[in-house]
N, C-alpha and C positions, 0 to 999 in steps of 0.2 A: 200653769207656771205661765206668763207671758216675756212677750219680748220688748224690751226697751234699746233703742239706737240713741246715741250719743257719738254723731261724728261717723268715726267707722268703726269706734268702741260697740260694741254690741254686750248688756245683758239681760240677766234673765230673771225675773220677778218671781218668785216661788210662794205658794200657797200658803209654806210654812213663815211666812214673815222672814224672808231672809233674802239675800240678792247672791246668784252666783255669776261669775265672772269666767268665761268659758276658755279666753285666751289666756290668762294668768293664773285658773286652776283655784280662785281665792273663795271660798265662801264666808260671807260677810253678814253680819247678827249685829242688832244692837239693845242695848239695856234691857239687859236679861234681869238685876237688881235680885240676884243670890240673896240670902239672909233676910229679904225684907219683912218677911214675919216674926224673925227671929230679935229685930229692931223693934218691932211695935210690940211682940209680947214683955220685950224691957224694960218700956215706960208702959204696962200695964193694961195693954188693949192685947185681948186674945184672940189674935189669927193665926187659924190652921196652918201647922209647917209642912205641908203635901205640897208647896208650890214649886219648890227648889225641885225634888224630885222628875215632875213634869217637865218643868223647862229642859233639863239637862238630858232626859232622856230625848227630847223633841231634837236638843242638838246632834247627840249619838245619832240618833235614825239620820238626821241629814245628812250628815258625815260619811255614814255608812254608806248610804244611796250614791252620792256624788262624788267621792274619793277625792276631797279637794288637795292640794299641794300643803294651801297651808289654810286657816281657818283665822277670821279677825273679827275682835269683836269691839265695835266704834264706840267704847267707851260706857260706864258704870254696868260692867260685869257683876259688882257686887252693889248692895243698898246703902250699908256705912260700917264702921268698924265695929259697933256692939252687934251685927251680925254675921262677923267674920268669926264664926265658931273653929273649935277644932275641929268637927265633924265638916265643916264646910272644908278646911283649907285641906284635909285630907283628900277630899272628893278634888277640890283644885288641883290639886298636885299628881293626881291619877288623870286628871281629864287628857291631857297631849297624847298620851298611850292609846287610851280608850277613843279617841278621835282616830289614831291613823295616823298623825300628823302635826306639825308644830301650831303652837296657840300663839297668838300675839293681840294684846290689849294696847289699844289705844285710849288712854288715860280719860279719865270722864270726870266730874264734878263730884260726883259721890266715891270714887276713888281715895279724894283727896285726905292725905293723912294715914293712909294703908298700906301695910307692904304684905305682898302676898308671894312665900317664897319662888321661884324659877318664874314668875310672872310680872317682867317689870312690868310699869307702865309707861311709854312710850309717844312722844309726841306727836301730833297730827302731821302726817308725811304723804309722800307721793307714792303711786303704786304703778305705771305705766302715765295714763291719759288721766287715772284719778287722782282725786286729794282727801285723802281720808283723815275726818277728824270726828270729834265726840260734838260739840256744839257748829253750829254753820260756821264755814269758814273759806268762803269765796277765794278761788284763786284765776287769776285770766288764762284762759289756755286749758284749764283742767274742770271736769266735773266733779264736783265737791259731792260725796258722799258722808251722809252724818246721824247720827242717831239726836240724844235730848231732847227733841221733840214731841216726842210720841203723837205721832200725826192719828187722827180719826177722822171720819165723815162724817156728819148729822144727815140722817136719811129722817122722811115722813115729817110731822106734824106734833109737837107738845106728847100726850100721853102714849102715841103710837111712835116716837120718834127711836130711831136705832143710832148707834156710836158705835159705828165699825173703825177695825184699822187699818191703814192705807197706806201705801207709798205717795209721797208727796214732790213733785218735780216743780221748783220755780225756776219758769224758761228764763226770766232777766238775772236771777243770781248767781245760774249757769250749777243748784244747789238741788240732790235728791234727798229727802230725808226717808230714813227706813222706820217701821214700825216699831214700835217695842214689842221685844221677843220675850219675854217673862212671862210667866201666868198671871201674877200678882201685882200687874202695872194699870196704870189708868192710862188716860189720852186727852189731848188737846184740839181743837176742831181747828183747821185748818183757812186762813184769808182766801176769800174770790182771788180770783188768778192766779191758781195754783193747779195744776195736772194732777189727779187722783186716781189711783187704780185700787180700788177697795180689795181688800181682805174678808171672804165671809166663807165659812166651811171650807176652809183649806181651798180655797178656788179666787185666781183672782181677776177682779170684775175690770175689762179695759174701761177707758175713759168714755166711750162712746155710749156703753149702756148704762153709766152712771145717770140718774134722772136727775134735773138742775135741782136748786133749791126751792124749797114751796115759795109763794108769794105771801108778804105780810099780809093780814086779815085787814080790809079796809077800815077806817076809825067809822064808827058811827058819832053824826052830828043830830044836836038837838038834845 
């Protein structure tokens, strides 16, 4: 894990692609996209259905390790209504008890039009010095923690290039984007000017250890 200091507020970046807020006892994750395989299957794409189990087990392991007062999902807990099967509904209903604490959902764009019993979609809101949202929503005087962006960093060149999930901090917008927590989610490279903490094999790599992007190959003339 890596310590992130914002003013007087301290957060921990976890190698499990989550944020721990020790002052408030909050465990924060984003973009689980549960039911994504079933959504694709409904459209005739044979995606294997084992991603949800791995994602939920990883979340349970985190909760048992950190014993949070509350787990907050920063949107896109599910992928779509098509993937919200009876089996997934049962798992979500049992999730707070298995976590050992309340579960809170900040509504994301993939939850629109869906209803999950016992887990209402809440709007963006303050939590101490933090502003919790799904899509980026900077607020003066608060650190905006969000999902939605699925940040990744690109390392290497062409065929040897790696795409690694990362925590992405925009110092101008005072916004911290969490990596997607789900096992079946992709990612989007972040623009220059943001600080990135890469997640590689359960380890958070500080920005000072991240090599700069490769120089573009010179053009040949003639």
